[in-house]
PyMOL CGO cylinders between C-alpha atoms (Angstrom):
from pymol import cmd
from pymol.cgo import CYLINDER

trace = [
    CYLINDER, 0.00, 0.00, 0.00, 1.35, 3.38, -1.00, 0.3, 1, 1, 1, 1, 1, 1,
    CYLINDER, 1.35, 3.38, -1.00, -0.54, 6.02, 0.92, 0.3, 1, 1, 1, 1, 1, 1,
    CYLINDER, -0.54, 6.02, 0.92, 0.74, 9.46, -0.11, 0.3, 1, 1, 1, 1, 1, 1,
    CYLINDER, 0.74, 9.46, -0.11, 4.36, 8.34, -0.26, 0.3, 1, 1, 1, 1, 1, 1,
    CYLINDER, 4.36, 8.34, -0.26, 6.84, 9.18, -3.03, 0.3, 1, 1, 1, 1, 1, 1,
    CYLINDER, 6.84, 9.18, -3.03, 5.65, 6.32, -5.28, 0.3, 1, 1, 1, 1, 1, 1,
    CYLINDER, 5.65, 6.32, -5.28, 1.99, 7.35, -4.95, 0.3, 1, 1, 1, 1, 1, 1,
    CYLINDER, 1.99, 7.35, -4.95, 2.78, 11.02, -5.57, 0.3, 1, 1, 1, 1, 1, 1,
    CYLINDER, 2.78, 11.02, -5.57, 4.86, 10.16, -8.65, 0.3, 1, 1, 1, 1, 1, 1,
    CYLINDER, 4.86, 10.16, -8.65, 2.10, 7.90, -10.01, 0.3, 1, 1, 1, 1, 1, 1,
    CYLINDER, 2.10, 7.90, -10.01, -0.52, 10.61, -9.53, 0.3, 1, 1, 1, 1, 1, 1,
    CYLINDER, -0.52, 10.61, -9.53, 1.73, 13.12, -11.30, 0.3, 1, 1, 1, 1, 1, 1,
    CYLINDER, 1.73, 13.12, -11.30, 2.18, 10.73, -14.22, 0.3, 1, 1, 1, 1, 1, 1,
    CYLINDER, 2.18, 10.73, -14.22, -1.56, 10.09, -14.53, 0.3, 1, 1, 1, 1, 1, 1,
    CYLINDER, -1.56, 10.09, -14.53, -2.31, 13.82, -14.42, 0.3, 1, 1, 1, 1, 1, 1,
    CYLINDER, -2.31, 13.82, -14.42, 0.30, 14.58, -17.09, 0.3, 1, 1, 1, 1, 1, 1,
    CYLINDER, 0.30, 14.58, -17.09, -1.00, 11.82, -19.37, 0.3, 1, 1, 1, 1, 1, 1,
    CYLINDER, -1.00, 11.82, -19.37, -4.63, 12.90, -18.91, 0.3, 1, 1, 1, 1, 1, 1,
    CYLINDER, -4.63, 12.90, -18.91, -3.72, 16.50, -19.74, 0.3, 1, 1, 1, 1, 1, 1,
    CYLINDER, -3.72, 16.50, -19.74, -1.86, 15.39, -22.87, 0.3, 1, 1, 1, 1, 1, 1,
    CYLINDER, -1.86, 15.39, -22.87, -4.69, 13.16, -24.09, 0.3, 1, 1, 1, 1, 1, 1,
    CYLINDER, -4.69, 13.16, -24.09, -7.43, 15.69, -23.29, 0.3, 1, 1, 1, 1, 1, 1,
    CYLINDER, -7.43, 15.69, -23.29, -5.61, 18.27, -25.43, 0.3, 1, 1, 1, 1, 1, 1,
    CYLINDER, -5.61, 18.27, -25.43, -5.05, 15.84, -28.32, 0.3, 1, 1, 1, 1, 1, 1,
    CYLINDER, -5.05, 15.84, -28.32, -8.06, 17.12, -30.22, 0.3, 1, 1, 1, 1, 1, 1,
    CYLINDER, -8.06, 17.12, -30.22, -11.69, 16.34, -30.91, 0.3, 1, 1, 1, 1, 1, 1,
    CYLINDER, -11.69, 16.34, -30.91, -12.89, 12.77, -31.11, 0.3, 1, 1, 1, 1, 1, 1,
    CYLINDER, -12.89, 12.77, -31.11, -14.87, 10.85, -33.69, 0.3, 1, 1, 1, 1, 1, 1,
    CYLINDER, -14.87, 10.85, -33.69, -17.91, 9.25, -32.04, 0.3, 1, 1, 1, 1, 1, 1,
    CYLINDER, -17.91, 9.25, -32.04, -18.34, 5.51, -32.56, 0.3, 1, 1, 1, 1, 1, 1,
    CYLINDER, -18.34, 5.51, -32.56, -21.39, 3.34, -32.00, 0.3, 1, 1, 1, 1, 1, 1,
    CYLINDER, -21.39, 3.34, -32.00, -21.19, 1.21, -28.84, 0.3, 1, 1, 1, 1, 1, 1,
    CYLINDER, -21.19, 1.21, -28.84, -20.84, -2.13, -30.70, 0.3, 1, 1, 1, 1, 1, 1,
    CYLINDER, -20.84, -2.13, -30.70, -17.33, -2.56, -32.13, 0.3, 1, 1, 1, 1, 1, 1,
    CYLINDER, -17.33, -2.56, -32.13, -17.81, -5.90, -33.93, 0.3, 1, 1, 1, 1, 1, 1,
    CYLINDER, -17.81, -5.90, -33.93, -16.96, -5.46, -37.61, 0.3, 1, 1, 1, 1, 1, 1,
    CYLINDER, -16.96, -5.46, -37.61, -15.65, -1.90, -37.17, 0.3, 1, 1, 1, 1, 1, 1,
    CYLINDER, -15.65, -1.90, -37.17, -12.41, -0.80, -38.84, 0.3, 1, 1, 1, 1, 1, 1,
    CYLINDER, -12.41, -0.80, -38.84, -10.67, 2.39, -37.69, 0.3, 1, 1, 1, 1, 1, 1,
    CYLINDER, -10.67, 2.39, -37.69, -7.52, 4.21, -38.72, 0.3, 1, 1, 1, 1, 1, 1,
    CYLINDER, -7.52, 4.21, -38.72, -5.21, 6.05, -36.31, 0.3, 1, 1, 1, 1, 1, 1,
    CYLINDER, -5.21, 6.05, -36.31, -7.11, 8.77, -34.49, 0.3, 1, 1, 1, 1, 1, 1,
    CYLINDER, -7.11, 8.77, -34.49, -9.17, 9.71, -31.46, 0.3, 1, 1, 1, 1, 1, 1,
    CYLINDER, -9.17, 9.71, -31.46, -12.48, 7.93, -30.94, 0.3, 1, 1, 1, 1, 1, 1,
    CYLINDER, -12.48, 7.93, -30.94, -15.10, 8.32, -28.22, 0.3, 1, 1, 1, 1, 1, 1,
    CYLINDER, -15.10, 8.32, -28.22, -18.13, 6.67, -26.69, 0.3, 1, 1, 1, 1, 1, 1,
    CYLINDER, -18.13, 6.67, -26.69, -20.64, 8.57, -24.56, 0.3, 1, 1, 1, 1, 1, 1,
    CYLINDER, -20.64, 8.57, -24.56, -21.03, 5.71, -22.09, 0.3, 1, 1, 1, 1, 1, 1,
    CYLINDER, -21.03, 5.71, -22.09, -20.00, 2.12, -22.76, 0.3, 1, 1, 1, 1, 1, 1,
    CYLINDER, -20.00, 2.12, -22.76, -18.44, 0.18, -25.63, 0.3, 1, 1, 1, 1, 1, 1,
    CYLINDER, -18.44, 0.18, -25.63, -18.62, -3.53, -26.36, 0.3, 1, 1, 1, 1, 1, 1,
    CYLINDER, -18.62, -3.53, -26.36, -16.74, -5.98, -28.56, 0.3, 1, 1, 1, 1, 1, 1,
    CYLINDER, -16.74, -5.98, -28.56, -19.06, -8.96, -29.06, 0.3, 1, 1, 1, 1, 1, 1,
    CYLINDER, -19.06, -8.96, -29.06, -18.09, -12.54, -28.35, 0.3, 1, 1, 1, 1, 1, 1,
    CYLINDER, -18.09, -12.54, -28.35, -16.08, -13.79, -31.32, 0.3, 1, 1, 1, 1, 1, 1,
    CYLINDER, -16.08, -13.79, -31.32, -16.24, -10.27, -32.81, 0.3, 1, 1, 1, 1, 1, 1,
    CYLINDER, -16.24, -10.27, -32.81, -13.35, -8.38, -34.38, 0.3, 1, 1, 1, 1, 1, 1,
    CYLINDER, -13.35, -8.38, -34.38, -12.30, -4.73, -34.17, 0.3, 1, 1, 1, 1, 1, 1,
    CYLINDER, -12.30, -4.73, -34.17, -9.74, -3.86, -36.84, 0.3, 1, 1, 1, 1, 1, 1,
    CYLINDER, -9.74, -3.86, -36.84, -7.04, -1.21, -36.35, 0.3, 1, 1, 1, 1, 1, 1,
    CYLINDER, -7.04, -1.21, -36.35, -5.80, -0.28, -39.83, 0.3, 1, 1, 1, 1, 1, 1,
    CYLINDER, -5.80, -0.28, -39.83, -2.61, 1.75, -40.16, 0.3, 1, 1, 1, 1, 1, 1,
    CYLINDER, -2.61, 1.75, -40.16, 0.48, 2.78, -38.25, 0.3, 1, 1, 1, 1, 1, 1,
    CYLINDER, 0.48, 2.78, -38.25, -0.04, 5.51, -35.69, 0.3, 1, 1, 1, 1, 1, 1,
    CYLINDER, -0.04, 5.51, -35.69, -1.71, 6.26, -32.39, 0.3, 1, 1, 1, 1, 1, 1,
    CYLINDER, -1.71, 6.26, -32.39, -5.20, 5.12, -31.44, 0.3, 1, 1, 1, 1, 1, 1,
    CYLINDER, -5.20, 5.12, -31.44, -6.96, 6.84, -28.54, 0.3, 1, 1, 1, 1, 1, 1,
    CYLINDER, -6.96, 6.84, -28.54, -10.31, 5.55, -27.26, 0.3, 1, 1, 1, 1, 1, 1,
    CYLINDER, -10.31, 5.55, -27.26, -12.20, 7.79, -24.81, 0.3, 1, 1, 1, 1, 1, 1,
    CYLINDER, -12.20, 7.79, -24.81, -14.84, 5.70, -23.04, 0.3, 1, 1, 1, 1, 1, 1,
    CYLINDER, -14.84, 5.70, -23.04, -17.46, 7.30, -20.78, 0.3, 1, 1, 1, 1, 1, 1,
    CYLINDER, -17.46, 7.30, -20.78, -17.63, 4.41, -18.33, 0.3, 1, 1, 1, 1, 1, 1,
    CYLINDER, -17.63, 4.41, -18.33, -16.48, 0.97, -19.51, 0.3, 1, 1, 1, 1, 1, 1,
    CYLINDER, -16.48, 0.97, -19.51, -15.39, -1.12, -22.47, 0.3, 1, 1, 1, 1, 1, 1,
    CYLINDER, -15.39, -1.12, -22.47, -16.03, -4.86, -22.57, 0.3, 1, 1, 1, 1, 1, 1,
    CYLINDER, -16.03, -4.86, -22.57, -14.04, -7.32, -24.68, 0.3, 1, 1, 1, 1, 1, 1,
    CYLINDER, -14.04, -7.32, -24.68, -16.14, -10.48, -24.58, 0.3, 1, 1, 1, 1, 1, 1,
    CYLINDER, -16.14, -10.48, -24.58, -14.74, -14.05, -24.76, 0.3, 1, 1, 1, 1, 1, 1,
    CYLINDER, -14.74, -14.05, -24.76, -13.29, -14.90, -28.15, 0.3, 1, 1, 1, 1, 1, 1,
    CYLINDER, -13.29, -14.90, -28.15, -13.23, -11.27, -29.31, 0.3, 1, 1, 1, 1, 1, 1,
    CYLINDER, -13.23, -11.27, -29.31, -10.23, -10.07, -31.30, 0.3, 1, 1, 1, 1, 1, 1,
    CYLINDER, -10.23, -10.07, -31.30, -8.35, -6.93, -32.26, 0.3, 1, 1, 1, 1, 1, 1,
    CYLINDER, -8.35, -6.93, -32.26, -6.92, -7.30, -35.77, 0.3, 1, 1, 1, 1, 1, 1,
    CYLINDER, -6.92, -7.30, -35.77, -3.81, -5.21, -36.51, 0.3, 1, 1, 1, 1, 1, 1,
    CYLINDER, -3.81, -5.21, -36.51, -3.42, -4.52, -40.26, 0.3, 1, 1, 1, 1, 1, 1,
    CYLINDER, -3.42, -4.52, -40.26, -1.74, -1.99, -42.51, 0.3, 1, 1, 1, 1, 1, 1,
    CYLINDER, -1.74, -1.99, -42.51, 1.17, -1.40, -40.15, 0.3, 1, 1, 1, 1, 1, 1,
    CYLINDER, 1.17, -1.40, -40.15, -0.78, -1.16, -36.87, 0.3, 1, 1, 1, 1, 1, 1,
    CYLINDER, -0.78, -1.16, -36.87, 1.11, -2.60, -33.92, 0.3, 1, 1, 1, 1, 1, 1,
]
cmd.load_cgo(trace, "trace")
């Protein structure tokens, strides 16, 4: 347990810096909550509440670059779901 010690303070500072960076990254492209069969290119995507990748479903990331997903509350990757990396995505 790290209660307000150096490790906890450093972690909080890192989280705050990352949040500030991502929040300033630009506007997002809204996506529907169901991700099965969706293909996206590098960019910033958002969901107002939850997102879901169906059982045995596939979300495809197509292209090299950075992918940012802003989710209002939760994202669920169900059993057997996959993320396909194509076109240089890694």
